[in-house]
C-alpha positions as CSV (number, residue, x, y, z in Angstrom):
1,M,135.5,141.0,87.7
2,G,137.0,143.3,90.1
3,K,139.4,141.0,92.0
4,T,142.7,141.2,93.0
5,V,145.1,138.3,91.8
6,F,149.0,138.2,92.8
7,V,150.7,135.9,90.6
8,A,153.8,134.2,92.2
9,L,156.0,134.3,89.5
10,S,159.1,132.6,89.5
11,G,161.2,134.3,86.6
12,G,159.3,131.7,84.4
13,V,157.6,131.3,81.3
14,D,154.8,129.8,83.0
15,S,153.7,132.0,85.7
16,A,154.6,134.5,83.1
17,A,151.4,133.2,81.1
18,A,149.2,133.0,83.9
19,A,149.7,136.9,84.7
20,I,149.1,137.4,81.0
21,I,146.2,135.1,80.9
22,L,144.7,136.5,84.0
23,K,145.2,140.8,82.9
24,E,143.1,138.8,79.8
25,R,140.3,138.0,81.9
26,G,139.8,141.7,83.6
27,Y,141.4,140.9,86.8
28,T,144.2,143.3,89.2
29,V,147.1,141.5,88.7
30,R,150.1,142.3,91.0
31,G,152.8,140.1,91.0
32,V,155.0,138.6,94.3
33,T,158.1,136.5,93.8
34,L,160.3,134.5,96.6
35,R,163.6,135.5,97.7
36,L,164.3,131.2,98.5
37,K,167.8,130.9,98.1
38,P,171.4,132.6,98.8
39,D,171.3,135.3,96.0
40,N,173.6,134.3,94.0
41,L,171.7,131.4,92.9
42,A,168.0,133.8,93.7
43,D,169.1,137.4,91.7
44,K,168.9,135.8,88.1
45,D,165.2,134.4,88.9
46,I,163.9,137.6,90.9
47,E,165.7,139.5,87.7
48,D,163.6,137.6,85.5
49,A,160.6,137.9,87.2
50,K,161.2,141.5,87.7
51,A,161.3,141.9,83.6
52,V,158.1,140.3,83.3
53,A,156.5,142.1,85.8
54,D,158.0,145.3,84.0
55,T,156.8,144.0,80.3
56,L,153.4,143.6,81.7
57,G,153.4,146.9,83.6
58,I,152.1,145.3,87.0
59,S,153.6,145.6,90.5
60,L,156.3,143.2,92.0
61,D,156.7,142.2,95.7
62,V,159.6,140.1,96.6
63,L,159.3,138.5,99.9
64,D,162.5,137.4,101.7
65,M,161.6,133.8,102.9
66,R,165.3,132.5,103.3
67,E,164.9,131.8,106.7
68,E,161.6,130.2,106.4
69,F,162.8,128.3,102.8
70,K,165.9,126.8,105.1
71,K,163.7,124.4,107.2
72,I,162.8,122.7,103.8
73,T,166.5,122.6,103.1
74,D,167.5,120.9,106.4
75,Y,164.4,118.4,106.4
76,F,165.9,117.5,102.7
77,C,169.5,117.1,103.8
78,Q,168.0,115.7,107.7
79,E,166.2,112.8,105.3
80,Y,169.0,111.4,103.3
81,L,171.6,111.6,106.7
82,E,168.9,109.2,108.4
83,G,168.6,106.8,105.1
84,R,165.7,108.2,103.3
85,T,164.9,109.7,100.2
86,P,162.7,113.2,100.9
87,N,160.8,115.1,98.5
88,P,161.0,118.7,99.4
89,C,158.4,120.1,96.9
90,V,155.7,118.3,98.2
91,F,156.3,119.9,101.9
92,C,157.1,123.2,100.7
93,N,154.0,123.8,98.7
94,P,151.4,123.9,101.2
95,T,154.0,125.9,103.8
96,I,155.8,128.1,101.9
97,K,155.1,128.6,98.4
98,L,151.4,128.7,98.8
99,G,151.0,128.5,102.2
100,L,153.4,131.3,103.6
101,L,152.7,133.2,100.3
102,L,148.9,133.1,100.3
103,D,149.1,134.7,103.8
104,Y,151.2,137.1,102.7
105,V,148.2,137.6,100.0
106,K,145.2,138.1,102.3
107,A,147.4,140.6,104.4
108,Q,147.8,142.5,101.6
109,G,143.9,142.4,100.6
110,G,144.0,140.3,97.7
111,D,141.2,137.9,96.7
112,L,143.5,135.1,95.1
113,L,146.7,133.5,94.3
114,A,147.6,132.0,91.2
115,T,150.7,129.8,90.5
116,G,152.2,128.4,86.9
117,H,151.3,124.7,88.2
118,Y,150.0,122.4,85.8
119,A,146.7,120.5,87.5
120,N,143.2,121.6,87.9
121,I,141.3,122.8,90.6
122,I,137.3,121.3,90.9
123,K,134.8,122.6,93.0
124,D,132.2,119.8,93.7
125,K,128.3,120.2,94.0
126,N,128.9,120.2,97.8
127,G,131.2,122.9,97.7
128,V,134.4,120.9,98.4
129,Y,137.7,121.7,96.1
130,A,139.9,118.7,95.2
131,I,142.5,118.6,92.3
132,K,142.4,116.8,88.9
133,R,145.3,114.9,87.7
134,N,146.8,116.8,84.0
135,P,146.4,114.3,81.2
136,S,149.6,115.7,80.4
137,S,153.4,114.6,81.2
138,K,153.4,117.9,82.9
139,D,151.1,116.9,85.3
140,Q,152.1,118.4,88.7
141,S,149.5,117.3,91.2
142,Y,151.6,115.0,92.5
143,F,153.3,117.5,94.4
144,L,149.9,119.4,95.5
145,C,148.7,116.5,97.5
146,R,149.1,118.2,100.9
147,L,147.3,121.1,99.9
148,N,144.4,121.9,102.3
149,Q,141.0,123.3,101.7
150,D,141.5,126.9,102.7
151,I,144.4,127.2,99.9
152,L,142.4,125.3,97.4
153,S,139.8,128.1,97.7
154,K,142.0,130.7,97.3
155,V,144.5,129.6,94.5
156,I,143.7,129.2,90.9
157,F,146.4,127.5,87.9
158,P,145.3,129.6,85.1
159,I,147.9,127.5,82.2
160,A,146.6,123.9,83.9
161,D,145.5,122.9,80.3
162,M,147.8,124.6,77.9
163,P,150.6,122.9,76.3
164,K,153.8,124.1,76.4
165,D,154.0,125.6,73.2
166,E,151.2,127.6,73.6
167,I,152.3,129.2,76.4
168,R,155.6,130.2,74.6
169,A,153.7,131.5,71.9
170,L,151.5,133.5,74.2
171,A,154.6,134.9,76.3
172,L,156.3,135.7,73.0
173,S,152.9,137.5,71.3
174,H,153.5,140.0,74.5
175,N,156.9,140.4,74.2
176,I,158.0,138.5,77.4
177,P,161.8,138.5,77.8
178,V,161.9,134.6,79.2
179,A,159.6,133.4,76.7
180,E,162.2,130.9,75.6
181,K,163.6,130.4,78.9
182,K,164.5,126.6,79.7
183,D,162.3,124.7,81.9
184,S,163.9,123.8,85.0
185,Q,164.5,120.0,85.9
186,E,166.4,120.1,88.9
187,V,165.4,120.8,93.0
188,C,165.1,124.3,92.6
189,F,168.2,124.7,95.4
190,I,170.2,122.1,93.8
191,P,170.8,123.9,90.4
192,D,173.7,121.0,89.3
193,N,171.2,118.5,90.8
194,D,174.4,117.2,92.6
195,Y,172.6,116.9,96.1
196,I,175.5,114.8,98.0
197,S,177.9,117.8,97.5
198,F,175.2,120.0,98.9
199,I,174.6,118.2,101.7
200,D,178.1,118.1,102.0
201,R,178.4,122.0,102.0
202,E,175.2,122.7,104.7
203,F,175.6,119.5,106.9
204,N,179.5,118.6,106.4
205,P,178.4,115.2,108.1
206,P,181.4,113.3,109.5
207,E,183.0,110.2,107.5
208,K,181.3,107.3,108.4
209,P,182.0,104.1,105.8
210,G,179.5,100.9,106.4
211,D,179.2,97.8,104.7
212,F,177.2,96.8,101.6
213,I,175.3,93.4,102.7
214,S,173.2,91.0,100.8
215,S,169.7,90.2,101.7
216,D,170.6,87.3,103.8
217,G,173.2,89.6,106.1
218,E,176.4,88.9,104.0
219,K,178.8,91.9,104.2
220,L,179.5,92.4,100.0
221,G,181.8,95.7,100.3
222,T,182.2,98.9,101.8
223,H,179.8,102.1,101.3
224,S,181.0,105.9,101.6
225,G,177.8,106.8,103.9
226,I,174.0,105.6,104.1
227,Y,173.1,109.5,102.6
228,K,174.8,108.7,99.2
229,Y,172.6,106.0,98.5
230,T,168.9,105.9,97.7
231,I,166.5,102.7,97.2
232,G,167.0,101.1,93.3
233,Q,170.2,103.3,93.0
234,R,172.6,101.1,90.6
235,K,175.6,104.0,89.6
236,G,178.0,104.4,92.3
237,L,177.8,100.4,94.1
238,G,180.9,99.5,92.8
239,A,181.6,96.1,91.0
240,F,180.1,93.0,92.2
241,G,180.1,90.8,89.4
242,K,177.0,91.8,88.0
243,P,174.6,94.5,88.1
244,M,173.4,95.1,91.7
245,Y,170.6,97.9,93.3
246,V,169.5,99.4,96.6
247,L,167.3,97.5,98.2
248,S,166.9,99.2,101.8
249,I,169.2,101.2,103.5
250,N,169.5,100.9,107.8
251,P,170.8,103.8,109.4
252,E,170.9,102.0,113.0
253,S,173.5,99.5,111.4
254,N,174.9,101.7,108.9
255,T,174.0,99.1,106.3
256,V,173.3,99.4,102.8
257,T,171.5,95.9,101.4
258,I,171.6,95.5,98.0
259,G,170.6,92.8,95.7
260,D,169.5,91.7,92.5
261,N,166.8,94.3,90.5
262,D,163.7,91.9,90.9
263,M,164.2,91.9,94.6
264,L,162.9,95.5,94.4
265,F,159.4,94.7,93.4
266,K,156.6,94.9,96.5
267,S,153.2,94.3,96.5
268,K,152.7,96.0,99.8
269,I,154.1,99.5,101.7
270,V,153.0,101.3,104.4
271,A,152.4,105.2,104.9
272,D,152.1,107.3,107.7
273,D,151.4,111.6,107.9
274,L,148.8,111.3,105.9
275,S,147.2,114.0,104.5
276,F,143.9,114.5,102.8
277,T,142.7,117.6,100.2
278,S,139.3,117.0,101.7
279,G,140.2,116.9,104.8
280,N,139.3,113.1,105.7
281,A,140.1,109.8,104.0
282,P,137.6,108.8,101.7
283,E,136.5,105.9,103.5
284,S,138.3,103.4,105.9
285,S,139.5,101.0,103.2
286,F,139.4,102.2,99.4
287,K,140.4,101.2,95.7
288,C,142.3,103.6,94.4
289,Q,145.7,104.3,92.3
290,V,148.5,105.2,93.6
291,K,152.0,106.9,92.5
292,I,154.9,106.1,94.7
293,R,156.9,108.9,93.2
294,C,156.4,111.7,90.7
295,A,158.0,109.9,87.6
296,A,155.9,106.8,88.7
297,R,152.7,105.8,86.9
298,P,149.8,105.8,88.5
299,A,149.3,101.6,90.1
300,D,146.1,100.1,91.2
301,A,145.8,99.2,94.8
302,L,143.7,98.9,97.9
303,V,144.7,101.0,100.6
304,T,143.0,100.4,104.3
305,I,143.6,103.3,106.6
306,D,144.9,102.0,110.1
307,G,144.8,104.6,112.7
308,D,147.3,107.0,111.5
309,K,149.0,104.8,108.9
310,A,147.5,103.5,105.0
311,I,148.5,100.2,104.4
312,I,148.6,100.0,100.8
313,E,148.4,96.9,98.4
314,F,149.3,97.0,95.0
315,E,147.5,94.9,92.3
316,N,150.9,94.2,90.6
317,P,154.1,95.0,92.5
318,Q,155.6,98.1,92.6
319,R,159.2,99.1,91.4
320,A,161.9,100.8,94.5
321,A,159.4,102.2,97.0
322,A,161.6,104.6,98.9
323,P,161.1,105.7,102.5
324,G,160.5,109.2,102.8
325,Q,159.5,109.7,99.4
326,T,155.7,110.1,98.7
327,A,152.5,107.7,97.8
328,V,149.9,109.7,96.3
329,F,145.8,108.7,95.7
330,Y,144.0,109.2,92.9
331,K,140.6,108.1,91.9
332,D,139.6,108.6,88.5
333,D,142.4,111.3,88.1
334,I,141.1,113.4,91.3
335,L,144.0,113.7,93.5
336,L,142.9,112.2,97.1
337,G,146.0,113.4,99.3
338,G,149.3,110.9,100.3
339,G,151.4,109.9,103.0
340,T,155.1,109.6,103.6
341,I,156.2,105.8,102.8
342,C,157.8,104.4,106.3
343,N,157.7,100.9,105.7
344,L,158.4,98.0,103.1
């Protein structure tokens, strides 16, 4: 085909399989990997990426983007400190992992950037690119909701429709050393999944206890800092004689409102900082399916654009929508875009 594709090798089996597929399709394949984390966390993945590249006989560029990535980790910590629940991957993909990396690919004379994401990129008759949700549980389209036309026109996802067992079998057949490496399930910069300890290490926030209160303002107990809680949380609240859940977090009053599970269900939420893959909202008001977090099922809703905000009205109330999280819009499995939940 004559085109040069840079494959973002993460050190995992998915990106390795993407490189294999592209080589078999006749592309000129080069590898690139990002150093985003401190050496003690990043070295193993970079070593694995090098082992993959050596096995496939392709070059590997290692780009140090730790300074740029710190903006993502700082955002992550600051959101929790302000009582919100962030989604770092949603912002990292368009800015760093697919944004700055694509800039590098272009500067090197590459034609395309490939990754091991589970999602499909399609182009309609008008030449507009879109992302189609993968029907499997591996679907990652939620995290790609802020990609724009420039990125979508230069990115390919070769393994989008492949089951995991086929991906591992392909890697094994090419003697890829990470063929049976376990998938990462946590935020990439918090391998132990202990985000509170991470914030403590990075920001060393002062101790700031406050009140647990009921929905009518009654003091029920004392919390140890709002960043340790998120909407819908049950564990770690203490004993109140019955199960209690975090309903809302108020950084101004330094209070955490708790209550019964049924109080977590909302029929209407608002999102701001909107982004649409086509560049514009499909209409000022449109019906679609909305996911309020990555693991949520798409829910039927009416979305009304009001200035720079989206008013989202669900047909059936949704549980534990959290400010700071991303609400993502789909129409017939096509990802339209998304926004940040700002008001319940």
